[in-house]
C-alpha positions in Angstrom: 183.3 172.1 163.7 184.3 175.5 164.9 182.6 177.5 167.0 182.7 181.2 167.4 184.3 180.3 170.5 187.3 178.5 169.0 188.2 181.2 167.0 190.5 183.7 168.5 191.0 186.2 165.8 190.6 186.9 161.9 192.9 189.1 160.1 192.0 189.9 156.8 194.7 191.8 154.8 196.5 191.7 151.3 200.4 190.7 151.3 202.6 193.4 150.5 203.1 192.7 146.2 200.2 190.9 145.9 196.1 192.9 144.8 194.0 190.3 146.4 192.9 189.9 149.8 193.0 186.6 152.3 192.0 186.0 155.6 193.5 184.5 158.5 192.0 182.5 161.1 193.4 181.8 164.1 192.1 178.9 166.6 192.1 178.4 170.0 193.8 175.2 169.5 196.6 177.0 167.9 195.7 176.1 164.5 195.5 178.7 161.7 194.1 178.9 158.2 194.7 181.7 155.1 192.1 181.8 152.9 192.9 183.3 149.3 190.4 185.9 147.9 188.7 183.1 145.5 187.6 180.8 148.5 186.7 183.5 150.6 184.3 184.6 147.8 182.8 181.2 147.0 182.3 181.4 151.0 180.5 184.5 150.7 178.2 183.4 147.9 177.3 180.3 149.1 176.6 181.6 152.3 174.6 184.8 150.9 172.4 182.3 148.7 171.4 180.2 151.8 171.2 182.7 154.3 169.4 185.7 152.5 167.0 183.6 150.6 163.7 183.1 151.8 163.4 179.5 150.6 166.9 177.8 149.8 168.3 175.6 152.4 171.8 174.3 150.7 174.0 175.4 147.9 177.1 173.1 147.0 180.4 174.8 145.1 182.8 172.7 143.4 186.3 173.9 142.3 186.6 174.7 138.6 189.2 175.6 136.5 188.5 178.1 134.1 189.5 179.3 130.6 190.2 182.7 129.9 187.0 182.5 127.8 185.2 181.2 130.5 186.2 183.8 133.1 185.7 187.8 133.6 188.7 189.7 133.5 190.4 190.0 136.6 189.3 186.6 138.3 191.3 183.7 139.0 191.1 180.3 136.7 190.4 178.7 139.7 186.8 179.4 141.1 184.0 177.3 143.5 181.2 177.3 141.5 177.8 176.0 142.3 176.9 172.9 141.1 173.1 171.7 139.9 173.0 168.9 142.7 169.8 168.7 144.8 169.4 170.7 148.2 167.5 167.7 149.3 170.8 165.5 148.2 173.4 168.1 149.6 171.2 167.9 153.2 172.0 164.0 152.8 175.5 164.2 152.2 176.0 166.7 155.5 173.7 164.7 157.6 176.0 161.9 156.6 179.3 163.7 157.4 177.9 164.6 160.8 176.7 161.2 161.8 180.6 159.8 160.9 
């Protein structure tokens, strides 16, 4: 798990010749990751659904490849979308991952 003190800086940017935002995160250990807008959008949706909901404790999103008919205009065909997995199952899975 990366803690706040592990992050050196965050840069949000639109690369020349592109239309969508990317986020670069640099870590104290020298690691760097670049997230495409679709990934950041999914993270924001998941975070907001849990953090701002009075009862919800967990949500899971998985990658789906949407057809032109399934997606809104201007959206990537690759989308992180909510699953039907129960909060209890999600929390159990996270607890197992942390115990490894």
